[in-house]
N, C-alpha and C positions, 0 to 999 in steps of 0.2 A: 301399766303405767308405762307412760312413754314421756322420756326427756329428752328433749332437743337444743343443743346450744348451738345458736344460728352465727353464721360465719358474716358478722358486721366489723370485722377489722378491728380496729381501736374503740371498741363501744360494746354492749350488749344488749343481747335480746334472748331471751328463754322461753321455750313452747312445751306446756305441759300439757298431756292428753291423759285421760282416764275414762276408758269406754268411750261414750259419745259426747263428752264434756272436755273443754279445752280453756286454758290459764295463759298469761301471757305475763313475763316479767321484761319490761322495759323492751323499748323499740329502736335502739341506734341512732345512729344521727340522721340529721335533716334528710341528706341525700338516701338513706336506706328505706324510706318511709312506702315510695313505690314498690320496690325490691320485695320488703315483706308481705304489702299487701298482696302482690301477685303472688309469691311464696303460699301464703294461706288460703289464697282461694283457689288456687290449682289442688291444695288438699281438700277442698271440698269444705273449708271451714266458712261458716256464717257468723257466728255468734262466740262470744266469750264469756265464759262464768264469772272469772275474775281477770283483771288487768292490773298489773301493778306497776307504777312509776318508781322506783325505788327511791329516787331524789331527781333534783330538777337540772342537771347538767344535760348538755345537748346531746351528748353521748348515749345518754339514756333514756332521754324523753325527744329525742328530735323526729323520730317517725311517729311519733305518739298520736299527733292531730292527723294523720292519715289512716290510722287504726281507728280512730273515733270516728272518721267520718265514714270508714268502709265497713263496719263489722256491728252487732248488735251488744253489747255491753251489759251485763246485768250488773256487776259490783265492780266499780273502778276505786282503787285506793292509794293514795300518795301522803306524802308527810305535810303537815301543817305549817309549811315554810312558804311565802312567797318573792319571788325575784320581780326583777322589771326584763329579764331578756325577753327578744323576741320569741324566740323557740318555746319560753315557758307560758308568754301571753297567746301562742298558737294551740296550746294544748288548752287552754283555759276558754277560748273564743271557741274552737271545736267542742267542747264538753258543753257549751251555752249554746252556741247552735242545734246540737244535737238534745237538747233537755234532759244533759245526763247532771247529776249532781255527785262529786267524789266525796271519798269516804276518809276519814283518819283512823287508822288503825291504833289499837291501844297496845301497850306492851303486855306480853302475853294471851294476846286475843287468838281465840281458834278458829279457825274455817275449813269446809272440806271441799275438795274437786270430788265428788263421787265417794270414794273409801280411801281417798287420799286426805291426810290430815296435814293442815298447814299450822304451824305456831308461830307467831311474831315476837320475835328474841328480842329485836330492838326497834325504836323508832325514835328519831331525836328532833328537835325543834329550834336548835342554835342556828341562826342561819349565817353565822360567823365563819364557818366551814361546812359549806351544803354536803359535801360529803361524810359528815358527822351525821347527817339528818337520815341516811340512809335506811331503807328498811331492809332489817335481816331476817329472813324467812327460815325456819325449819321445816322440810316436808317430812314425812313418817308414811310409808305403805308397807304394812305386813313387817317384815325384818330387816326393810331397807330404808335409809334414810340422804336425804340430801341437806346443805347447809348452802343458801345463797344470799350473800353477803353486799350485794351492790358495790360501793365504794369505801365502806367503813374502815376507817383508820385505825390506827393501835391505840388510839385512845377509846374507841368503842369495844375494839378486842378485850381491853382489860376489864372495861364494864363488864363483859358479857362471860367473862371466864369461870363465874361459878354458875352459869346456867348450863343447860343440860344441851351443850353444842355438839357431843361427838357425833360424827355423820359417815357414813360411807363415801359419800362424794362431796366433795368442798369446792363451790364456785369462788376461785379465788380473789380476794378483795382488790378493788382497784386495778385491776388489770396486772398483777404480780406486781405491782410497785413497792417500791422499799418501805413507803408511808403506812403500807399495811403489811399484814401477815408477818407478824412477830413467831419469834419460834416458839414461847409461850403457849401462842394461839394455836397452832399448827401441832404442836404435841397434844392439846387439850381435843381438837377437833379429830385429830389421828385418823383422817381418810386413807382409804383403801385407792380413790384415785381425785387428783385434782384436776381442775377446768380451768386454763388461764385463756380468757377472750382478748385477743391482742391484735396490734395492726402487724402487718408483714414487715420482716427484718427489724422489729423492735425487741 
């Protein structure tokens, strides 16, 4: 199992590889699209088993239209929340152009990347704060676990405190923002490692 947190500045993009299969969580800002496509093609990637757009903010789905247009995608997941931004419309247009439907995950839904198992810890549909619609995923493989939180805020953290969120590696919510990452939540996850995807000098 290989998990790469890709440097896309103040944005998110995470590549997961298990044996010959690949999964992508988020695709950076609009200007990161070509960078990501070139990076993945240089790795020899031609298809993704799963692609997850955690929520509809530009720093998570900006490059997603380039990903959809350049790679074969078996399963594309995003929350059931529509926005009117050009970035989001670009994603929908790319899906339509490539005859690809998106799937809305359900809470506690399980899916696999070969032997690596993912569980949907949270997915929201309240469009008053798109951050709170973030898909939160837990990955378990052997005795190693990862928690991917998108931009979930303290409100979401509070909701999922009673779930099995303890993980070895935490993708720190909302780029380390004080609107996320409550002490109670960090204590419950109790990670050995934490990764903050953030812009230079921020």
